[in-house]
Every structure is written in structure tokens, then in C-alpha cells.
N, C-alpha and C positions, 0 to 999 in steps of 0.2 A: 795686407797693409791697408789701413784706413786712409782715405784721401781727406785732407784738411779742406774744409769749406772756406773760400775766400771770395772777395769781391761781390759781384751781383748774385752769385750762387749762395753766399752766406745771407744776403738780404732776403732772398726767396725763402730760404730755410727758416729764418727768423719770423717772417710773416706767417708761414705755414704753422709754426709753433704757437702763434697767437700774439707775437710782439706787435706793438702799435706805435706809430709815428717814429720811425727809425730815421735818425739824422744820417744823411748820405751825401756823398759827392756824386753828382749826376752828370750824365753826358749821353749823347746819342750815338757815339762811335764805338767806344770800348771802355773797359774798366781802367786801363792805363791812362787814357785821356781824361777820364773823370778825376783821377788823382792828380794829374799834371795840371789841370785847370785850377786846382786849389792854390797853386803857386801864383797864378796870374789873375784869376777872376773870382776866386772864393765862391764858386757856384755850388751851393748846398740846398737841400730840400728835405722836408720831413716826409718820408715815404709811408703811405698807409695801405697800399694794396698792390697786387700784381695780377693783371688780367690781360688776356689777348696779347701776350708777349711784351707787355709794357708795365713799367712801374708807375704808380700814380702818387702824386704828392698831395698835401693838404689843399693846395690851390687848384687841384684838378688837372694839372699838366701831366702829360705822359712822357716818360723817359725810357730809353732803351737799356741803359745801364745805371745801376745805383750801388755804390760801394759804401758800406756802413763805416762811419767815422765817429770819433769821440770828440765831443765839444765840452769843454769845462772852463769855468771862470779862472782867470789868472790870479795868482796870489802875490803878495808883496815879495816873497822869496823868488818867484819866477822872474820878476823884473829887477831884482837885486837892489831893492830899497833898504 
């Protein structure tokens, strides 16, 4: 059975594949906290590399965990106009 990649493991795999500037929910404690922070702090970063057990964003900040997320523009239908 193949294990599905999720969370920070998926981000590492995407970087290894050559993906660049991956939007992620970031945190230093764990993947679950990174996603939970989205409800309260909206803490996201574009991750560009993984070195020395840390994810690095475009601003050069190191993060322990980075969960890839989708960011898209809202439409008129999304807001029920």
C-alpha cells in the first residue's frame, strides 16, 4: 500500500521535484498547529527550499513545518453577490 504524502512531507517532496515558491501554512511546532493557525493568525509563507531540517521562505525565515495550501481569488459566486 502506498502512503499518501501530506503536510510537511508533501512540501519536501514538491521541493525535491523542483516546485518553487510553494504557499504554505507555517509553524515551528507541528503540521496540525500550522493549519490551526490559519483560523487565528493566517500565517502563510512562500517556501523556496528545505535545508538543515528547516523550510525557508522568500523572506529568508526558517520554519520547522510547512503545509502546502491553496490560495485563490474569491469570485462573485463565492460571496453570493
